[in-house]
C-alpha positions as CSV (number, residue, x, y, z in Angstrom):
1,M,4.3,71.1,73.1
2,P,5.5,68.9,70.2
3,H,6.7,65.4,71.0
4,W,10.2,66.0,69.7
5,F,10.7,68.8,72.3
6,W,10.1,66.5,75.2
7,C,12.5,63.8,73.7
8,S,15.2,66.4,73.1
9,G,14.9,67.8,76.6
10,L,15.1,64.3,78.2
11,T,18.2,63.5,76.2
12,M,20.0,66.7,77.3
13,L,19.1,65.9,81.0
14,L,20.6,62.5,80.8
15,Q,23.8,63.7,79.2
16,G,24.1,66.4,81.9
17,E,23.8,63.8,84.7
18,E,26.5,61.6,83.0
19,A,28.8,64.6,82.7
20,H,28.4,65.4,86.4
21,Q,29.1,61.9,87.7
22,P,32.3,61.7,89.7
23,A,35.3,59.9,88.3
24,V,36.1,56.4,89.6
25,S,39.3,56.4,91.7
26,P,41.9,53.6,91.3
27,S,41.2,52.4,94.9
28,M,37.5,52.1,94.1
29,S,38.4,50.2,90.9
30,A,40.6,47.8,92.8
31,M,37.8,47.2,95.3
32,N,35.4,46.5,92.5
33,T,37.9,44.1,90.9
34,K,38.3,42.3,94.2
35,A,34.6,42.1,94.7
36,S,34.2,40.7,91.2
37,S,37.0,38.2,91.8
38,G,35.4,37.1,95.1
39,G,32.1,36.7,93.3
40,E,33.7,34.5,90.6
41,E,35.4,32.4,93.3
42,E,32.1,32.0,95.2
43,A,30.3,31.2,91.9
44,S,33.0,28.6,91.1
45,E,32.6,27.0,94.6
46,M,28.9,26.9,94.1
47,R,29.3,25.3,90.7
48,T,31.7,22.7,92.2
49,E,29.3,22.0,95.0
50,T,26.5,21.6,92.5
51,L,28.6,19.2,90.4
52,G,29.4,17.2,93.4
53,K,25.8,16.9,94.4
54,S,25.0,16.0,90.8
55,S,27.7,13.4,90.8
56,Y,26.4,11.9,94.1
57,S,22.8,12.0,92.7
58,G,24.0,10.2,89.6
59,D,25.8,7.5,91.7
60,V,22.6,7.0,93.7
61,K,20.5,6.8,90.5
62,R,22.9,4.2,89.0
63,G,22.8,2.2,92.2
64,Q,19.0,2.2,92.2
65,V,18.9,1.1,88.5
66,I,21.4,-1.8,89.2
67,L,19.2,-2.9,92.2
68,V,16.2,-3.0,89.9
69,A,18.2,-5.1,87.4
70,Y,18.9,-7.5,90.2
71,L,15.2,-7.7,91.1
72,I,14.2,-8.3,87.5
73,A,16.8,-11.1,87.1
74,T,15.7,-12.7,90.4
75,L,12.0,-12.7,89.5
76,E,12.6,-14.1,86.0
77,L,14.9,-16.9,87.3
78,T,12.4,-17.7,90.1
79,F,9.6,-18.2,87.5
80,L,11.9,-20.2,85.2
81,F,13.0,-22.7,87.9
82,M,9.4,-22.8,89.0
83,Q,8.2,-24.1,85.6
84,M,11.2,-26.4,85.3
85,G,10.1,-28.2,88.5
86,V,6.6,-28.9,87.2
87,M,7.4,-29.4,83.5
88,P,8.1,-33.2,83.8
89,Y,4.7,-33.7,85.6
90,L,2.9,-31.6,83.0
91,A,4.5,-33.4,80.1
92,K,3.7,-36.8,81.7
93,S,0.0,-35.8,82.3
94,L,-0.2,-35.0,78.5
95,G,1.2,-38.5,77.6
96,L,4.7,-37.4,76.6
97,D,7.3,-40.2,77.3
98,S,10.9,-39.7,78.4
99,V,12.2,-39.5,74.8
100,G,9.6,-36.9,73.9
101,F,10.5,-34.9,77.0
102,G,14.1,-35.0,75.9
103,Y,13.0,-33.5,72.6
104,L,11.1,-30.8,74.4
105,Q,14.1,-29.9,76.5
106,T,16.3,-29.9,73.4
107,T,13.8,-27.6,71.6
108,F,14.1,-25.1,74.5
109,G,17.9,-25.3,74.5
110,V,18.1,-24.7,70.7
111,L,15.8,-21.7,70.8
112,Q,17.8,-20.1,73.6
113,L,21.0,-21.0,71.8
114,V,19.9,-19.2,68.7
115,G,18.2,-16.3,70.5
116,G,21.1,-15.4,72.8
117,P,23.3,-13.6,70.2
118,I,20.2,-12.1,68.5
119,F,19.0,-10.7,71.8
120,G,22.4,-9.3,72.5
121,R,22.4,-7.4,69.1
122,F,18.9,-6.2,70.0
123,M,20.3,-4.7,73.3
124,D,23.1,-2.9,71.4
125,Q,20.8,-1.4,68.8
126,F,17.6,-0.6,70.9
127,G,18.8,-0.2,74.4
128,T,18.7,-2.3,77.6
129,R,15.2,-1.1,78.6
130,A,13.6,-2.3,75.3
131,A,15.5,-5.6,75.7
132,L,14.3,-6.2,79.2
133,I,10.7,-5.4,78.2
134,L,11.1,-7.8,75.3
135,S,12.4,-10.5,77.6
136,S,9.6,-10.1,80.2
137,A,6.9,-9.9,77.6
138,S,8.3,-13.1,76.0
139,G,8.1,-14.7,79.4
140,S,4.5,-13.6,79.7
141,A,3.7,-15.2,76.3
142,F,5.7,-18.3,77.3
143,F,3.6,-18.9,80.5
144,L,0.3,-17.9,78.7
145,L,0.9,-20.6,76.1
146,L,2.0,-23.1,78.8
147,S,-1.2,-22.4,80.8
148,I,-3.4,-23.4,77.8
149,S,-1.2,-26.4,76.8
150,T,-3.8,-29.2,76.8
151,S,-2.0,-31.2,74.1
152,I,1.5,-32.1,73.1
153,P,1.7,-29.8,70.1
154,L,0.7,-26.8,72.2
155,L,3.3,-27.8,74.8
156,F,6.0,-27.6,72.1
157,L,4.5,-24.4,70.8
158,S,4.8,-22.8,74.2
159,R,8.6,-23.1,73.9
160,L,8.8,-20.6,71.0
161,P,8.9,-17.4,73.1
162,A,12.0,-18.8,74.9
163,V,14.1,-17.4,72.0
164,F,13.8,-13.9,73.5
165,M,13.7,-14.9,77.2
166,H,17.1,-13.6,78.3
167,G,16.6,-11.5,81.4
168,L,19.9,-12.4,82.9
169,P,22.0,-11.1,80.0
170,G,19.8,-8.0,80.1
171,A,20.6,-7.4,83.8
172,Q,24.3,-8.0,83.0
173,K,24.1,-5.3,80.3
174,V,22.7,-2.8,82.8
175,I,25.6,-3.6,85.1
176,T,28.3,-3.3,82.4
177,D,26.8,0.0,81.3
178,L,26.7,1.5,84.8
179,T,29.9,0.2,86.5
180,T,33.5,0.9,85.9
181,P,35.7,-2.0,84.6
182,S,37.3,-2.4,88.0
183,Q,33.8,-2.8,89.7
184,R,32.4,-5.1,87.0
185,A,33.4,-8.5,88.2
186,D,32.1,-7.8,91.7
187,A,28.8,-6.5,90.4
188,L,28.4,-9.3,87.9
189,G,29.2,-11.8,90.7
190,K,26.3,-10.6,92.8
191,L,24.0,-11.9,90.1
192,G,24.8,-15.3,91.4
193,L,22.9,-14.3,94.5
194,C,19.9,-13.8,92.3
195,F,20.5,-17.2,90.7
196,G,20.6,-18.9,94.0
197,I,17.4,-17.2,95.2
198,G,15.7,-18.2,92.0
199,I,16.7,-21.9,92.4
200,I,15.6,-22.1,96.0
201,I,12.3,-20.1,95.9
202,G,11.4,-21.2,92.3
203,S,11.8,-24.9,93.0
204,A,10.0,-24.8,96.3
205,L,7.2,-22.5,95.0
206,G,6.6,-24.7,92.0
207,G,6.2,-27.8,94.1
208,V,3.9,-26.3,96.6
209,L,1.6,-24.6,94.1
210,S,1.3,-27.6,91.8
211,T,0.7,-30.0,94.8
212,K,-1.9,-27.9,96.6
213,F,-3.7,-26.0,93.9
214,G,-3.1,-27.9,90.6
215,I,-0.5,-28.4,87.9
216,F,-1.4,-25.3,86.0
217,V,-1.3,-22.8,88.9
218,P,2.4,-22.2,88.6
219,T,1.9,-21.2,85.0
220,Y,-0.7,-18.6,86.1
221,V,1.8,-17.2,88.7
222,G,4.5,-17.1,86.1
223,L,2.3,-15.2,83.7
224,V,1.3,-12.6,86.3
225,G,4.9,-12.3,87.6
226,N,6.3,-11.7,84.1
227,L,3.7,-9.0,83.5
228,I,4.8,-7.3,86.7
229,N,8.4,-7.6,85.5
230,T,7.5,-5.9,82.3
231,M,6.0,-3.0,84.2
232,I,9.1,-2.8,86.5
233,A,11.3,-2.5,83.4
234,I,9.1,0.2,81.8
235,V,8.9,2.3,85.0
236,W,12.4,1.9,86.6
237,I,14.9,1.2,83.8
238,P,15.9,4.4,82.0
239,L,15.5,4.7,78.3
240,Q,19.3,4.9,78.0
241,A,21.1,3.2,80.9
242,K,24.6,3.9,79.6
243,P,26.3,7.1,80.8
244,K,26.0,9.9,78.2
245,S,29.7,10.2,77.6
246,D,29.8,6.5,76.6
247,H,26.7,6.9,74.6
248,H,28.1,9.7,72.5
249,M,31.3,7.8,71.9
250,T,29.5,4.7,70.7
251,E,26.3,6.0,69.1
252,H,27.9,6.3,65.6
253,S,29.3,2.8,65.7
254,T,26.1,1.3,66.9
255,S,24.0,3.1,64.3
256,Q,26.3,1.9,61.5
257,S,26.2,-1.7,62.5
258,G,24.1,-4.2,60.5
259,S,20.8,-6.0,61.1
260,V,19.9,-7.5,64.5
261,F,20.1,-10.9,62.7
262,S,23.5,-10.2,61.1
263,I,25.7,-13.3,61.7
264,R,28.8,-11.5,60.3
265,E,28.4,-8.8,63.0
266,I,28.2,-11.4,65.7
267,L,31.2,-13.3,64.5
268,R,33.2,-10.1,64.1
269,L,33.6,-9.9,67.9
270,M,35.5,-13.1,67.9
271,K,38.3,-11.4,66.0
272,F,39.2,-8.9,68.8
273,P,42.4,-9.8,70.7
274,G,41.9,-12.5,73.3
275,V,38.2,-13.0,72.7
276,M,38.3,-16.3,70.9
277,E,40.8,-17.8,73.3
278,V,38.8,-16.8,76.5
279,F,35.6,-17.9,74.9
280,I,37.0,-21.4,74.1
281,V,38.1,-21.7,77.8
282,K,34.6,-20.6,78.9
283,V,32.9,-23.2,76.7
284,F,35.1,-26.3,77.3
285,A,36.2,-25.8,81.0
286,G,32.7,-26.5,82.3
287,L,31.4,-28.7,79.5
288,P,32.0,-32.1,81.3
289,I,30.4,-30.8,84.5
290,G,27.5,-29.5,82.4
291,L,27.0,-32.9,80.9
292,F,27.0,-34.4,84.4
293,L,24.4,-31.9,85.7
294,I,22.1,-32.6,82.7
295,M,22.1,-36.3,83.5
296,F,21.9,-35.6,87.3
297,S,18.2,-36.4,87.6
298,I,18.9,-40.0,86.4
299,I,22.3,-40.3,88.2
300,S,20.6,-39.2,91.5
301,M,18.1,-42.1,91.2
302,D,20.3,-44.8,89.8
303,F,23.8,-44.1,91.2
304,F,23.0,-42.3,94.5
305,G,19.6,-43.9,95.1
306,L,17.9,-40.6,96.1
307,E,14.1,-40.0,96.3
308,A,12.5,-37.0,94.7
309,V,12.4,-35.1,98.1
310,E,16.1,-35.8,98.7
311,S,17.0,-34.6,95.2
312,G,15.1,-31.4,96.0
313,Y,17.1,-30.9,99.2
314,L,20.3,-31.4,97.2
315,M,19.2,-28.7,94.7
316,S,18.5,-26.3,97.6
317,Y,22.0,-27.1,98.9
318,F,23.4,-26.1,95.5
319,G,21.3,-22.9,95.6
320,V,22.8,-21.9,98.9
321,L,26.3,-22.6,97.8
322,Q,25.7,-20.5,94.6
323,M,24.4,-17.6,96.7
324,V,27.4,-17.6,99.1
325,V,30.1,-18.1,96.5
326,Q,28.9,-15.6,93.8
327,G,27.3,-13.2,96.2
328,L,30.2,-12.9,98.7
329,V,33.3,-14.8,97.7
330,V,33.8,-13.9,94.0
331,G,33.4,-10.2,94.6
332,K,36.0,-10.2,97.3
333,L,38.5,-12.2,95.3
334,S,38.0,-9.9,92.2
335,N,39.2,-7.0,94.4
336,L,42.3,-8.9,95.6
337,C,43.4,-10.8,92.5
338,T,43.7,-10.0,88.8
339,E,41.3,-11.5,86.4
340,S,44.0,-13.6,84.7
341,T,44.9,-15.1,88.1
342,L,41.3,-16.0,88.9
343,L,40.7,-17.5,85.4
344,R,43.7,-19.8,85.8
345,L,42.7,-20.6,89.4
346,S,39.1,-21.6,88.4
347,V,40.4,-23.9,85.6
348,F,42.9,-25.5,88.0
349,I,40.2,-26.1,90.6
350,F,38.0,-27.5,87.9
351,A,40.7,-30.1,87.2
352,G,40.7,-31.1,90.9
353,V,36.9,-31.3,90.8
354,G,37.2,-33.8,88.0
355,L,39.5,-36.0,90.0
356,G,37.1,-35.8,93.0
357,M,34.1,-36.8,90.7
358,A,36.1,-39.7,89.3
359,L,36.7,-41.1,92.8
360,M,33.3,-40.3,94.5
361,R,31.0,-43.2,95.5
362,T,28.3,-41.7,97.7
363,V,26.1,-38.6,97.8
364,W,28.1,-37.4,100.7
365,H,31.3,-37.4,98.6
366,Y,29.3,-35.4,96.0
367,C,28.3,-32.9,98.6
368,I,32.0,-32.3,99.4
369,V,33.0,-32.1,95.8
370,A,30.1,-29.6,95.2
371,V,31.9,-26.9,97.2
372,P,34.9,-26.4,94.9
373,L,32.6,-27.3,91.9
374,V,30.3,-24.3,92.6
375,F,33.3,-22.1,93.3
376,A,35.0,-22.9,90.0
377,F,31.8,-22.7,88.0
378,S,30.8,-19.4,89.5
379,T,34.3,-17.8,89.2
380,L,34.8,-19.0,85.7
381,G,31.4,-17.6,84.5
382,T,31.8,-14.3,86.2
383,I,35.4,-13.6,85.3
384,T,35.1,-14.7,81.6
385,D,32.0,-12.5,81.2
386,S,33.9,-9.5,82.7
387,I,37.0,-10.1,80.5
388,L,35.0,-10.6,77.3
389,T,32.9,-7.4,77.8
390,K,36.1,-5.4,78.4
391,A,37.7,-6.9,75.3
392,V,35.1,-5.4,72.8
393,P,33.9,-1.8,72.3
394,S,31.1,-0.7,74.6
395,S,28.7,-0.6,71.7
396,D,29.0,-4.4,71.4
397,T,28.8,-5.5,75.0
398,G,25.2,-6.6,74.6
399,T,26.1,-8.9,71.7
400,M,29.0,-10.3,73.6
401,L,26.8,-11.0,76.6
402,G,24.3,-12.7,74.3
403,I,27.0,-14.9,72.9
404,C,28.1,-15.8,76.5
405,A,24.5,-16.6,77.4
406,S,24.4,-19.2,74.6
407,V,27.0,-21.4,76.3
408,Q,24.6,-23.1,78.7
409,P,21.9,-23.6,76.0
410,L,24.6,-25.2,73.9
411,T,25.4,-27.6,76.7
412,R,21.7,-28.3,77.2
413,T,21.3,-29.0,73.4
414,V,24.2,-31.5,73.0
415,G,24.2,-32.7,76.6
416,P,21.5,-35.3,76.7
417,T,23.0,-37.3,73.8
418,I,26.7,-37.1,74.8
419,G,25.9,-37.4,78.5
420,G,23.7,-40.4,77.9
421,V,26.4,-42.2,76.0
422,L,29.0,-41.5,78.7
423,Y,26.8,-42.6,81.5
424,K,25.5,-45.7,79.8
425,Y,28.8,-47.1,78.5
426,F,31.4,-45.7,80.9
427,G,29.7,-44.8,84.2
428,V,29.7,-41.8,86.4
429,S,33.4,-41.7,86.8
430,S,33.8,-40.9,83.1
431,F,32.5,-37.4,83.7
432,G,35.2,-36.9,86.3
433,Y,38.0,-38.2,84.1
434,L,36.9,-36.1,81.1
435,Q,36.7,-33.0,83.4
436,L,40.2,-33.7,84.7
437,T,41.7,-34.2,81.2
438,V,40.1,-31.2,79.6
439,N,41.0,-28.7,82.3
440,I,44.6,-29.9,82.7
441,G,44.9,-29.1,79.0
442,L,43.3,-25.7,79.3
443,F,45.4,-24.9,82.4
444,V,48.6,-25.6,80.4
445,Y,47.2,-23.6,77.5
446,L,46.6,-20.6,79.7
447,L,50.0,-20.7,81.2
448,K,51.8,-20.8,77.9
449,S,49.5,-18.4,75.9
450,K,49.9,-14.7,75.7
451,I,46.2,-13.8,75.9
452,P,45.6,-10.0,76.5
453,L,43.3,-10.4,79.5
454,R,43.3,-6.7,80.4
455,E,41.7,-5.3,77.2
456,M,39.5,-2.3,78.1
457,K,36.6,-0.7,76.3
458,S,38.5,2.4,75.2
459,Q,38.7,1.2,71.6
C-alpha cells in the first residue's frame, strides 16, 4: 500500500481516540490544581533548602579563605622578623658600619613606603590572589638576593624586591572582601595574633639557625618558605575573593580607574568624608612611640643596660602582649563599643602612655608601660584600618590598605634621624613628653570635630 495511506489511517485513529476521551470533571480539575500547588510548594521548599545549604557552604568557603590569609600573613611575618634578627650580623660581616646599616634600613623603609600605595592599586585592579602571589614571589627574590649577598652593593640590591612585599595588606584585603562591615574590626584584629606569632617564632628561629648552621641559613629558609607561600596563594586563594554581588557593583569603577602608578587616583581617596582626618590621627598618634621603638636597640643598651639575650626576651614579651591584645581583646571591644569610641579611647590611652614613658627609669617600669602601649597601638591600627576601608568604595579598599601600610615605613624612614636627635639632646623622657603632647591635642581634636566615622561602602 502507498505510504500516504498508512499516514492517513494513523491520523484518523489518533483523532478518534481523542474524541472518545472522557471529559475532565471540576472535582478532578481541582485535585490536579491542588497537586500542582503542592508540587510548587515542595519545589519552593527544596529551593529554599538548597539556597540555605549553598549559603552555609559559601560561609564555610569564606571562612577557609580567611584562615589561609591568616596563614600567609603569619609565614611572611615570621620570615621577615627572622631576617631582621640576622641582618645586623650579616651587614657587620660584610664590613658595613652603623651609619651604613642605617642607610640600609632607610632604603628598606623608603621602598616599602613607595610600594604600599602601588601594591594597593595593584590589588584593586588585578585581584587579591594576584597581589598575594606578587608579594610572596617578591619575598622569594628578596631572600634569593640576600643569600648571595657577598658584598655591600649586593646587600643593598637585595632590598629592591621589598617594594612589593606587602603580604599583610594582602591578607587585610581578603578579610575586608569576605567580611561584613560589622565583623571587620574583629577579623582585622586577629591579624595581630599573626603578627605576634611572627615576632616570637621569627626572632627565635633566626637566632637559632644563624648560630648553629651559619649566617646565610635563615635566608635559605626564607627563600623556601616564600616559595611555599606562593604556592599556597595559587592553590587556596580564589581568583576573585570578593563576593559576586560586590564584584558586579564595583567592576565598572575599577576598570575605569587609571594606571597602577597613578598618584592622582591614590590621592583621590583622601577627599572622601572623614578619610584625611582619620588618616592624620593614624599617622601622628603613634609617631613618637614609633620613634622610640626605632631607637630601642640603642636605648636598651645605654639606658636600660640590657644584654642581647635580655633584649630578645623583651621582644618576646612584646610579641605575647600583641597576640593577646589583638587576638582577643580588640575583637571583643569592637563588638561592645562603637569605632568612634575606641578611636578616642586609644588616643587617650596613648597620652597616658606618654606620661608613663616620661617618668620611667628602669626596664621594669617599661614592662608596665608596655601593656597600655601595646593596647593603644593595636586598637588604633585596627580601628583606623576598619574605618578607612569603610569610608571608600569597595573598589578602592586595596589602595586604602596600601596607603595605611605606608605609615610604618614612613616612621622607619624619618625615625632614625628624628629619634637620634631627640635621644642625643633631650634623653629618653623626650619621647614620652612628645607622645603626651601630641595625643592630648589629637584627643581634643577628635572631641570637637564632626568626623563621619560610620561611613559605609555603599557608595
